[in-house]
C-alpha positions as CSV (number, residue, x, y, z in Angstrom):
1,M,0.0,0.0,0.0
2,A,1.3,3.4,-1.0
3,P,1.8,6.0,1.8
4,L,-0.6,8.9,2.0
5,P,0.6,12.3,0.7
6,P,1.5,14.9,3.4
7,V,-1.4,17.0,4.7
8,D,-1.6,20.5,3.3
9,T,-1.2,22.9,6.2
10,S,-0.8,26.1,4.2
11,T,-4.4,27.2,5.1
12,P,-6.3,26.5,8.3
13,P,-9.4,24.3,8.1
14,P,-12.7,26.2,8.0
15,M,-14.2,27.1,11.4
16,L,-17.6,26.0,12.7
17,P,-20.0,28.7,13.8
18,R,-19.6,29.7,17.4
19,A,-22.2,27.9,19.6
20,A,-22.8,27.1,23.2
21,R,-21.7,23.7,24.4
22,E,-25.4,22.7,24.9
23,R,-26.1,23.5,21.2
24,M,-23.1,21.6,20.1
25,R,-24.2,18.5,22.1
26,I,-27.7,18.7,20.6
27,C,-26.2,18.8,17.1
28,A,-23.9,15.8,17.9
29,E,-26.9,13.8,19.1
30,E,-28.9,14.7,16.0
31,W,-25.9,13.7,13.8
32,E,-25.6,10.3,15.6
33,K,-29.4,9.7,15.2
34,H,-29.1,10.5,11.4
35,K,-26.2,8.1,11.0
36,R,-27.9,5.3,12.7
37,A,-31.3,5.7,10.9
38,S,-30.0,6.0,7.4
39,R,-27.6,3.9,5.2
40,A,-27.7,6.6,2.5
41,A,-24.7,8.8,2.1
42,Q,-24.5,11.4,4.9
43,P,-23.0,14.9,4.6
44,L,-19.6,15.4,6.3
45,W,-19.8,16.4,10.0
46,R,-18.5,19.9,9.3
47,E,-21.3,20.5,6.7
48,F,-23.9,19.1,9.0
49,A,-22.6,21.0,12.0
50,T,-22.5,24.3,10.1
51,E,-26.1,24.0,9.1
52,C,-27.2,22.7,12.6
53,L,-25.4,25.3,14.6
54,T,-26.8,28.2,12.6
55,R,-30.4,27.1,13.1
C-alpha cells in the first residue's frame, strides 16, 4: 500500500460557527441519530454541524 501524501497545512481548516456547548451537544446527538437511521450517504460532519449550529 502506498503512503498517503502529506497534509496541506498552508491554510487553516474552516471554522464551525460559534455555539454554546449545549447546542453543540444537541447537534452531535442529532448527527448520531441520522447516521444510525440511514444507510444513505451522509454529509460530512463539518457541513452538517455548520447547518445545525446556525439554526
